[in-house]
C-alpha positions as CSV (number, residue, x, y, z in Angstrom):
1,M,-2.1,28.1,53.1
2,R,-4.0,29.7,50.1
3,P,-0.9,31.5,48.9
4,L,1.4,28.0,49.0
5,V,-1.3,26.3,46.4
6,A,-1.8,28.7,44.3
7,A,2.0,29.1,43.4
8,A,2.3,25.4,43.0
9,L,-0.7,25.7,40.6
10,L,1.0,28.2,38.7
11,G,4.4,26.8,38.1
12,L,2.4,23.4,37.7
13,A,0.6,24.8,34.6
14,A,4.1,27.3,33.6
15,A,5.9,23.4,33.5
16,L,3.1,22.4,32.0
17,G,3.0,25.6,29.2
18,A,6.3,24.4,28.5
19,A,6.4,21.3,27.8
20,G,3.9,21.5,25.2
21,C,5.4,24.1,23.3
22,A,8.8,21.6,23.7
23,A,6.6,18.6,21.8
24,P,7.2,17.9,18.3
25,N,4.7,18.9,16.1
26,E,3.7,15.8,14.4
27,T,1.3,17.1,12.0
28,R,3.9,19.6,10.0
29,A,3.7,18.3,6.3
30,E,8.1,19.3,6.3
31,R,9.8,16.3,5.7
32,S,14.0,16.0,6.6
33,P,16.2,15.2,3.9
34,G,16.6,11.5,4.1
35,R,12.8,11.5,4.1
36,V,12.4,13.1,0.4
37,A,15.8,10.7,-0.5
38,D,14.0,7.6,0.2
39,D,10.0,8.3,-0.9
40,A,11.7,9.2,-4.2
41,A,14.0,6.1,-4.5
42,I,10.0,4.2,-3.1
43,T,8.9,6.2,-6.5
44,A,11.7,5.2,-8.7
45,K,11.4,1.2,-7.8
46,V,7.5,1.3,-8.0
47,K,7.4,2.8,-11.7
48,S,10.1,0.4,-12.4
49,A,7.5,-2.6,-10.8
50,I,4.7,-1.1,-12.6
51,A,6.7,-1.6,-16.1
52,T,8.1,-4.6,-15.4
53,E,4.6,-6.0,-14.2
54,V,1.6,-4.8,-16.3
55,G,4.1,-3.0,-19.0
56,A,5.9,0.0,-19.6
57,R,3.1,2.1,-21.4
58,T,1.1,1.2,-18.3
59,A,3.8,2.6,-16.3
60,A,4.0,5.8,-18.3
61,A,0.6,6.2,-18.5
62,L,0.5,6.6,-14.6
63,N,2.0,9.0,-12.2
64,V,3.3,7.9,-8.7
65,D,3.7,10.0,-5.7
66,T,4.9,9.2,-2.6
67,Y,4.7,10.7,0.9
68,R,5.9,9.0,3.9
69,G,6.3,5.3,2.4
70,T,2.4,6.1,1.2
71,V,2.2,5.9,-3.0
72,E,-0.6,6.6,-4.4
73,L,-1.5,6.4,-8.2
74,T,-2.7,8.3,-10.4
75,G,-4.2,8.2,-14.1
76,F,-6.0,6.7,-17.1
77,V,-6.2,2.7,-17.9
78,D,-7.9,0.5,-20.3
79,D,-10.1,-1.4,-18.1
80,R,-10.0,-3.1,-14.0
81,T,-7.9,-5.5,-14.0
82,T,-4.6,-3.5,-15.4
83,A,-5.6,-0.9,-12.2
84,Q,-5.0,-3.4,-10.0
85,R,-2.2,-5.4,-11.3
86,A,-0.6,-1.5,-11.0
87,A,-1.5,-1.8,-7.1
88,T,-0.4,-5.3,-6.0
89,A,3.1,-4.2,-8.2
90,A,3.2,-0.8,-6.2
91,Q,2.6,-2.7,-3.1
92,K,5.2,-5.5,-3.3
93,V,7.7,-2.9,-3.4
94,S,9.8,-2.5,-0.5
95,G,9.4,0.5,2.0
96,V,5.8,1.1,0.8
97,R,3.3,1.6,3.8
98,E,0.2,1.7,1.3
99,V,-1.1,2.0,-1.9
100,R,-3.7,4.6,-2.5
101,N,-4.7,3.8,-6.3
102,S,-6.5,6.5,-7.5
103,I,-6.6,5.2,-11.2
104,R,-9.1,6.5,-14.1
105,L,-10.4,4.2,-17.0
106,K,-10.7,5.3,-20.4
107,S,-14.3,6.7,-21.2
108,S,-15.4,4.3,-23.3
109,S,-16.7,7.0,-26.1
């Protein structure tokens, strides 16, 4: 009986090990070409929305990076209101899942 249990456990361990190797790796940073194109389109739409809502000068001063629908805004603006308006404009764009507002204020010196 013991050899049968040992063989069953060995078989189960092998099956679970093989299943683990076949599982997709969700933590990989790679994106499909379609996802890259979607993110690029979102980036362009966000830049356009910021230019329309806040102004072309502000849009030019900000960097927009999109990764899997998450938009990060970086750069420098004159005041908090402008930073908030840019983030609000980005959030309104179709396909945006989250906005990370990393915009900094220009120093007053």
